[in-house]
KOLLUMMAR-463877 format. One record per residue (C-alpha): x, y, z; residue in one letter. Coordinates in steps of 0.001 Angstrom, whole numbers, plus 500000, padded with zeros to 6 digits. Example, Ala and Ser with C-alpha at 12.3 -4.5 7.8 and 13.67 -1.06 7.14 Angstrom:
512300495500507800A513670498940507140S
# end
This chain:
113679065800959036X114127066306955287X117627067148954090X118507069184951021X121084067889948574X124408068340950406X127753067249948993X130613067232951487X134193067385950178X137310067205952358X139707069521950528X142521069325953078X143036068553956744X140652070809958642X139222072299955423X135804071064954298X133643072258951427X129851071837951472X127754072242948320X124059072610949149X121202072744946644X117500072405947385X115880071194944169X112477070513945705X109508072845946032X109629072488949819X111506074444952437X114038072004953844X116036071921957063X119394070504957942X121400070392961150X124905069074961523X127873069534963836X131372069199962408X134088068150964833X136940070660965273X135554073051962615X135181076320964521X135074078714961548X132249078690959009X131757080696955830X128367080330954137X127750081867950714X124249082107949248X124561082047945457X120865081669944686X117706081644946780X117558082234950537X118788080548953725X117790081092957360X120370080252960031X119391079542963625X122076080704966058X122587080966969821X120733077683970473X117942078667968101X117028081893969893X118021084067966920X117444083700963198X119585085269960436X118314085628956879X120937085235954131X119506086166950712X121150085528947352X124615087091946881X125208087439950625X127608085658952949X127652084750956612X130785084179958694X130458082274961976X133309082175964460X133227081006968048X136679080612969659X135397078388972467X132647076221971010X131934074441967759X128806075939966194X126237073491964802X125008074308961305X121271074735961803X119638076116958671X116382076365956763X116942076163953008X114256077563950707X113433075933947374X115783076590944438X118536077688946792X122227077153946068X124744077558948889X128485076995949166X130034076609952632X133684076534953693X134392075069957129X137808075345958785X139524074255961947X141616076720963926X144757074831962914X143866075048959233X143192078759959292X146393079459961234X148282077496958573X146786079756955926X147891082721958017X151470081452958113X151727080240954516X149928083029952669X149982086029955041X146205086524954761X144990088922957445X142055087202959158X141126090215961249X138889088244963618X141992086297964722X143947089361965735X144950089224969436X142301091751970493X139538089720968788X140440086091969509X137979085724972392X135059087363970600X132194085531968917X131512086728965396X128445086638963154X129319088720960103X126764089094957309X127694091001954169X126907091401950479X129251089647948063X131212091534945436X131303090619941749X134802089124942079X133737086973945017X130645085708943174X132673084771940088X135125082742942215X132330081082944200X130541079979941049X133820078611939668X134258076553942841X130629075404942851X130695074222939242X133989072364939554X133692068577939698X136338067229942068X137609063933940736X141402064016941053X144257065727942881X144408068569940346X140779069427941100X141626069615944810X144563071919944075X142336074096941875X139618074423944526X142082075161947322X143706077868945189X140281079375944464X139420079378948167X142619081307948885X141781083736946084X138294084153947555X139684084893951025X142020087499949569X139047089465948215X136848088742951234X139231090028953880X140610092884951807X137025094168951542X136660093795955312X139763095868955944X138467098615953662X135193098741955587X137035099019958905X138904102184957991X138605105257960208X135134106787959957X133901110337960131X132669111662963531X128991111655962481X129049107856962265X129463107622966025X125746108473966156X123817105245965539X120793107215964319X122886108719961522X124216105288960568X120674103862960425X119533106736958209X122433106173955810X121614102465955676X118030103432954848X119377105667952078X121109102652950581X117867100653950768X116023103440948939X118667103469946199X118413099704945776X114593099791945735X114656102440942982X117817101376941192X116285101970937731X115421105572938592X117351106495941753X116511109788943459X118938112694943339X121261113118946305X119286116181947431X115996114263947307X117574111298949074X118916113546951840X115448115052952289X113836111625952507X116109110441955300X116297113885956928X120068114353956887X122205117216955561X123594116437952101X127226116596953239X126577114171956135X124860111751953773X127623111928951158X130519111623953590X128851108977955749X127780106883952758X131336106801951425X132726105815954821X130251102953955301X130105101571951758X133559102506950507X132553104644947525X130514107743946652X126777107376946107X126891107680942316X129636105026942076X127703102741944410X124633103023942170X126703102200939095X128415099243940777X125129097874942084X123427098182938688X126283096404936940X126450093617939521X122677093204939194X123104093086935428X125873090507935752X123652088347937967X120809088536935430X123222087504932677X124370084553934811X120799083248934899X120892082946931073X117212083911931024X117680087315929400X119487088814926424X122016091622926834X119404094047925503X116758092887927988X119183093154930915X120259096659929940X116661097903930034X115859096026933251X118602097817935168X117722101242933814X119990101885930824X118389103873928012X120472102074925382X122186098641925403X125414100183924072X125763102232927272X125386099055929330X127977097217927216X130542100006927627X130001100272931413X130038096486931886X133317096086929986X134914098923931928X134036097313935263X134559093611934504X137047093748931606X134794091752929295X131686092459927214X128333091074928418X128133088795925374X131538087227926022X130733086975929718X127673084848928920X129742082678926549X132283081999929314X129702080843931861X
# end
C-alpha cells in the first residue's frame, strides 16, 4: 500500500490534526484507525478524496472545497480513503471527551450531540463557505514548532467550528411544506446544479423553473429554504467564492478571474469582492 504525505499533530488531549497532501501523479490510498477518536472532520482544500465507509460497502466522493463529518457513537471509524494526485486535505479528529470539553468551555452547539441524536450515526457532506476555507488554509499553512503555534491552531479550530455549526443550524431551520416532497427537493437540487454549470451565464428564474418543471414560486421559496438565500444571492456568492478560489491559486490576474466568472468589467468584480470579503482582490492575493 502506498501512503500519501500525512503529517499527524497532537494539538491537545483527544484532539489530533492530520495534514494530507498527495504530491505524486498516482492515486494513493491510506487506512488508519485512531484509538478513542470517534469524531472526524475531513476538509478537501484541493483535489478530490474518496472515502470508503460501512466496511467498504459505500464510497463518498469529497471534491475540493467540501467537507465530510463522520460520527459513530458506538464504534471508532477507520479512515479508509483514496487520495487523488495534487490533493490537499486537512482532518480534525476528536474524542468524545474532547468534544464535550469544547461544549462546556465554549458553548458551541454540536447538534449531532443533542440528546435526540446521540445514538445516531452521521455522515454529513457539505460545501465549505469562504470563511471556513480561509481559516482552513491558515491552519494548513501554519508550521507548528512551539506552544504558541499550538495555541494558534486550537483557536483557529474553535473559530472554524463556530462557522461550521452556525451554518448547520441555519440549514436546519423550519422548511416550507413543499420540501416534504422528496421529488421537489431533488428538482431544486438539480436547479442548483444547473446554476453552477452555467455560472457565467445563468438562466433566468423563469427558464430555470421551466427546465426543472416546477412553479416559479415553489422554486424560489424552496431554494431559499434549502440553501439559505435567494437564487440571485446564491449565484453572486458562488461566483465570488469561485473567484476567490481562483485568486488563491495565484495562476490568474484579477482581470482574468473577473472574466472567467462572468463579469463584463474587472471593476464590477472588485467592487463585489470587496463588499463580500471586506478586502480588494489585489490585497487578498498579497495577504496569501
